[in-house]
C-alpha positions as CSV (number, residue, x, y, z in Angstrom):
1,X,16.4,12.4,-26.7
2,X,16.4,11.5,-23.0
3,X,18.5,12.8,-20.2
4,X,18.4,12.2,-16.4
5,X,18.6,15.5,-14.5
6,X,19.9,16.0,-11.0
7,X,17.0,16.7,-8.6
8,X,16.4,18.2,-5.2
9,X,13.3,17.7,-3.2
10,X,13.7,20.6,-0.9
11,X,14.0,18.5,2.3
12,X,15.3,20.2,5.4
13,X,19.0,20.2,5.7
14,X,19.4,17.5,8.3
15,X,22.9,18.6,9.2
16,X,21.4,21.6,11.1
17,X,18.9,19.6,13.2
18,X,19.6,18.9,16.8
19,X,19.6,15.1,16.7
20,X,20.2,14.6,20.4
21,X,17.0,16.5,21.3
22,X,15.0,14.6,18.7
23,X,16.1,11.1,19.7
24,X,13.9,10.8,22.8
25,X,10.8,11.5,20.8
26,X,11.5,8.8,18.3
27,X,13.0,6.4,21.0
28,X,16.6,5.2,21.2
29,X,15.3,1.6,20.9
30,X,13.6,2.3,17.6
31,X,16.6,4.2,16.2
32,X,18.8,1.2,17.2
33,X,17.0,-0.9,14.7
34,X,18.1,1.5,11.9
35,X,21.6,1.8,13.4
36,X,22.1,-2.0,13.5
37,X,20.9,-2.6,10.0
38,X,22.2,0.4,8.0
39,X,25.4,1.0,10.0
40,X,25.2,4.8,9.5
41,X,28.4,6.9,9.7
42,X,26.8,9.5,11.9
43,X,23.5,10.9,13.2
44,X,22.8,12.7,9.9
45,X,22.8,9.3,8.1
46,X,20.9,7.6,10.9
47,X,18.1,10.1,10.7
48,X,18.2,9.9,6.9
49,X,17.5,6.2,7.2
50,X,14.6,6.9,9.6
51,X,13.1,9.4,7.1
52,X,13.5,6.9,4.3
53,X,11.2,4.5,6.2
54,X,8.7,7.3,6.6
55,X,8.8,8.2,2.9
56,X,8.3,4.5,1.9
57,X,5.2,4.3,4.0
58,X,3.9,7.6,2.5
59,X,4.6,6.3,-1.0
60,X,2.7,3.1,-0.5
61,X,-0.4,4.8,1.1
62,X,-2.2,5.6,-2.2
63,X,-1.7,2.0,-3.6
64,X,-3.0,0.5,-0.4
65,X,-6.0,2.9,-0.5
66,X,-6.8,2.0,-4.1
67,X,-6.5,-1.8,-3.3
68,X,-8.8,-1.5,-0.3
69,X,-11.5,0.5,-2.0
70,X,-11.3,-1.6,-5.2
71,X,-11.5,-4.9,-3.4
72,X,-14.2,-3.8,-1.0
73,X,-16.5,-2.5,-3.8
74,X,-15.9,-5.5,-6.0
75,X,-16.9,-8.0,-3.3
76,X,-19.8,-5.9,-2.2
77,X,-21.2,-5.5,-5.8
78,X,-20.8,-9.2,-6.7
79,X,-22.1,-10.5,-3.3
80,X,-25.1,-8.1,-3.5
81,X,-26.1,-9.5,-6.9
82,X,-25.8,-13.1,-5.6
83,X,-27.2,-12.7,-2.0
84,X,-28.9,-9.3,-1.9
85,X,-27.9,-5.9,-0.6
86,X,-27.4,-7.2,3.0
87,X,-25.3,-10.2,1.8
88,X,-23.2,-10.1,5.0
89,X,-26.3,-11.2,7.0
90,X,-26.8,-14.3,4.8
91,X,-23.2,-15.6,4.1
92,X,-22.8,-19.3,4.5
93,X,-19.8,-20.7,6.4
94,X,-18.6,-24.3,6.8
95,X,-20.4,-26.3,9.5
96,X,-19.0,-25.7,13.0
97,X,-17.7,-29.3,13.3
98,X,-15.7,-28.8,10.1
99,X,-13.9,-25.7,11.1
100,X,-10.7,-25.5,13.1
101,X,-10.2,-23.0,15.9
102,X,-8.6,-20.4,13.6
103,X,-11.6,-20.6,11.2
104,X,-14.0,-20.3,14.1
105,X,-12.2,-17.1,15.1
106,X,-12.5,-15.9,11.5
107,X,-16.3,-16.3,11.6
108,X,-16.5,-14.6,15.0
109,X,-14.4,-11.7,13.7
110,X,-16.8,-11.4,10.7
111,X,-19.9,-11.3,12.9
112,X,-18.4,-8.9,15.4
113,X,-17.2,-6.5,12.6
114,X,-20.7,-6.3,11.1
115,X,-22.3,-5.8,14.5
116,X,-19.8,-3.1,15.6
117,X,-20.2,-1.3,12.3
118,X,-24.0,-1.1,12.7
119,X,-23.6,0.1,16.3
120,X,-21.1,2.8,15.4
121,X,-23.2,4.1,12.6
122,X,-26.3,4.4,14.8
123,X,-24.3,6.2,17.4
124,X,-22.7,8.6,14.9
125,X,-26.1,9.4,13.3
126,X,-28.0,9.4,16.7
127,X,-30.3,6.6,15.5
128,X,-32.3,4.4,17.8
129,X,-31.0,1.0,18.8
130,X,-33.1,-0.9,16.2
131,X,-33.0,1.6,13.3
132,X,-32.1,0.2,9.9
133,X,-28.7,1.1,8.6
134,X,-28.0,1.1,4.8
135,X,-25.8,-1.7,3.5
136,X,-23.5,0.8,1.8
137,X,-22.8,2.6,5.1
138,X,-22.0,-0.7,6.8
139,X,-19.6,-1.7,4.0
140,X,-17.9,1.7,4.1
141,X,-17.2,1.3,7.9
142,X,-15.5,-2.1,7.6
143,X,-11.8,-2.3,7.8
144,X,-9.2,-3.8,5.5
145,X,-8.8,-6.6,8.0
146,X,-12.5,-7.5,7.5
147,X,-12.0,-8.0,3.8
148,X,-8.8,-10.0,4.3
149,X,-10.6,-12.1,6.8
150,X,-13.3,-13.0,4.3
151,X,-10.7,-15.1,2.4
152,X,-10.5,-17.6,5.3
153,X,-11.3,-21.2,4.4
154,X,-14.4,-20.9,6.7
155,X,-16.2,-19.0,3.9
156,X,-15.2,-21.5,1.2
157,X,-18.2,-23.8,0.8
158,X,-18.7,-25.8,-2.4
159,X,-22.2,-26.0,-4.0
160,X,-23.7,-23.6,-1.5
161,X,-25.6,-20.7,-3.1
162,X,-25.0,-18.5,-0.1
163,X,-21.2,-19.0,0.0
164,X,-18.8,-16.4,-1.3
165,X,-16.1,-18.8,-2.4
166,X,-15.4,-20.4,-4.8
167,X,-18.4,-19.0,-6.7
168,X,-17.4,-15.3,-6.6
169,X,-13.7,-15.7,-7.4
170,X,-14.1,-15.2,-11.1
171,X,-16.6,-12.3,-10.8
172,X,-14.4,-10.5,-8.2
173,X,-11.1,-11.2,-9.9
174,X,-12.1,-11.4,-13.6
175,X,-8.5,-10.6,-14.9
176,X,-6.6,-12.9,-12.6
177,X,-4.5,-15.7,-14.4
178,X,-6.4,-18.9,-14.0
179,X,-3.6,-20.5,-11.9
180,X,-3.7,-17.7,-9.4
181,X,-7.5,-17.4,-9.1
182,X,-7.9,-19.5,-5.9
183,X,-9.1,-18.4,-2.5
184,X,-6.0,-19.7,-0.8
185,X,-3.6,-17.7,-3.1
186,X,-5.7,-14.6,-2.7
187,X,-5.6,-15.0,1.1
188,X,-1.9,-15.5,1.1
189,X,-1.2,-12.3,-0.8
190,X,-3.8,-10.3,1.2
191,X,-2.5,-11.4,4.6
192,X,1.1,-10.4,3.6
193,X,-0.2,-7.0,2.4
194,X,-2.3,-6.6,5.6
195,X,0.9,-7.2,7.7
196,X,2.7,-4.6,5.6
197,X,-0.1,-2.1,5.9
198,X,-0.5,-2.5,9.6
199,X,3.2,-1.9,10.2
200,X,3.2,1.2,8.0
201,X,0.1,2.6,9.7
202,X,1.5,2.0,13.1
203,X,4.8,3.7,12.3
204,X,6.9,0.5,12.4
205,X,9.7,0.0,9.9
206,X,8.4,-1.8,6.8
207,X,11.8,-2.2,5.1
208,X,12.7,-5.1,7.5
209,X,9.7,-7.4,6.9
210,X,11.1,-10.8,6.2
211,X,14.4,-9.9,8.0
212,X,16.5,-8.9,5.0
213,X,20.2,-9.3,5.2
214,X,21.2,-6.3,3.0
215,X,19.6,-3.0,2.0
216,X,19.3,-4.4,-1.6
217,X,17.2,-7.3,-0.2
218,X,15.0,-4.9,1.6
219,X,14.4,-2.8,-1.5
220,X,13.6,-5.9,-3.6
221,X,11.1,-7.0,-1.0
222,X,9.4,-3.6,-1.1
223,X,9.3,-3.7,-4.9
224,X,7.8,-7.2,-4.7
225,X,5.1,-5.9,-2.3
226,X,4.4,-3.1,-4.8
227,X,4.0,-5.7,-7.6
228,X,1.6,-7.8,-5.4
229,X,-0.6,-4.8,-4.7
230,X,-0.7,-3.8,-8.3
231,X,-1.5,-7.4,-9.4
232,X,-4.4,-7.6,-7.0
233,X,-5.8,-4.2,-8.1
234,X,-5.4,-5.2,-11.8
235,X,-7.0,-8.6,-11.3
236,X,-10.1,-6.9,-10.0
237,X,-10.1,-3.9,-12.3
238,X,-7.8,-3.2,-15.3
239,X,-8.9,0.5,-15.0
240,X,-7.8,0.5,-11.4
241,X,-4.4,-0.8,-12.3
242,X,-4.2,1.9,-15.1
243,X,-5.1,4.5,-12.5
244,X,-2.2,3.4,-10.2
245,X,0.2,3.7,-13.1
246,X,-1.0,6.9,-14.7
247,X,-1.4,8.8,-11.4
248,X,2.3,8.2,-10.8
249,X,1.8,6.0,-7.7
250,X,3.9,3.2,-9.0
251,X,6.7,5.6,-10.1
252,X,6.7,7.2,-6.7
253,X,7.2,3.9,-4.9
254,X,10.0,2.9,-7.3
255,X,11.7,6.2,-6.9
256,X,11.6,6.1,-3.1
257,X,12.4,2.4,-2.8
258,X,15.9,2.8,-4.3
259,X,19.5,3.2,-3.1
260,X,19.6,6.5,-4.9
261,X,16.9,8.0,-2.7
262,X,18.1,6.4,0.5
263,X,21.6,7.9,-0.1
264,X,20.0,11.2,-0.9
265,X,18.4,11.3,2.5
266,X,21.5,10.0,4.3
267,X,23.6,12.7,2.7
268,X,21.3,15.6,2.0
269,X,22.5,18.2,-0.4
270,X,25.6,16.2,-1.5
271,X,24.6,16.1,-5.1
272,X,22.5,19.2,-5.3
273,X,23.4,21.7,-8.1
274,X,23.5,25.5,-7.7
275,X,20.5,27.2,-9.0
276,X,22.7,29.2,-11.5
277,X,23.9,25.9,-13.0
278,X,20.4,24.4,-13.3
279,X,19.2,27.6,-15.1
280,X,22.0,27.3,-17.6
281,X,21.2,23.6,-18.2
282,X,17.5,24.4,-18.7
283,X,18.2,27.3,-21.1
284,X,20.5,25.0,-23.1
285,X,17.7,22.4,-23.3
286,X,15.0,24.8,-24.3
287,X,17.1,26.2,-27.1
288,X,17.4,22.8,-28.8
289,X,15.0,23.0,-31.7
290,X,12.5,20.2,-32.3
291,X,13.9,18.2,-29.5
292,X,12.2,16.8,-26.4
293,X,14.1,16.1,-23.2
294,X,12.4,13.6,-20.8
295,X,12.9,14.1,-17.1
296,X,13.2,10.7,-15.5
297,X,14.1,9.4,-12.0
298,X,14.9,5.7,-11.6
299,X,13.5,5.1,-15.1
300,X,10.1,6.7,-14.1
301,X,9.1,9.5,-16.4
302,X,8.2,12.7,-14.5
303,X,7.9,15.2,-17.3
304,X,9.4,16.5,-20.5
305,X,10.7,19.8,-21.9
306,X,10.1,20.7,-25.5
307,X,12.8,22.7,-27.3
308,X,11.7,25.9,-29.1
């Protein structure tokens, strides 16, 4: 047996907040973006839309973290086996005269990132200028942008034993469908996720990437981004994809990225049930012999209650 139960997340009753005093700290211009797109009926709904954006970013954070760590370690492990522990000091790139301006910038970004990481670690550990720094420390200090940058065509050199791509595509993405295991496709997905990640981490609205026309379009784009992140994690590691699912990260994204949750934040408390009614419902469920009630939100299973 399965029933969907009403739920309340205990958010502050937004109706009692002084919205006029809060607005300058968020900025009128930023709130105007929400007002223009969502057309809220009042300040309560407007701030509910703003909080929805914050909750979306928070829901995506664990997925982005898993992707970054999984991808970073996969590349580091495979490149180390092929080129040695300090593989980043020996990576081959296309000849200068065969790179366009953008690809030359990609190589410069690569070299600068490695140099900056070494310098920062020496400063943090109070080491001398020429002290050796472990490869693992350097890798741990590199940003998501560094790993995304690695998928530039500048690092794609056929028949070169010191090149990352295409030689490492299969080892790094062993579970990717053959038609998707290309450097260009991986770069396209990662660049889109990087843009999404940067907007989220800089407190910009991520529901409006791609300029959606409707809220439903915005939600679909968010869910597509979720699928792209999960695909990349699973293509690198099936266990990583399993972690994302079993830890509830996917369910959290799907729950938050929904009209139901947006409306809950826009009209807080509208569908809440009195505690006395919830207790009666729970007692009724517990008394059902040999029956299990699954608690689901947006088709994501959150728990179950076994009848006595």
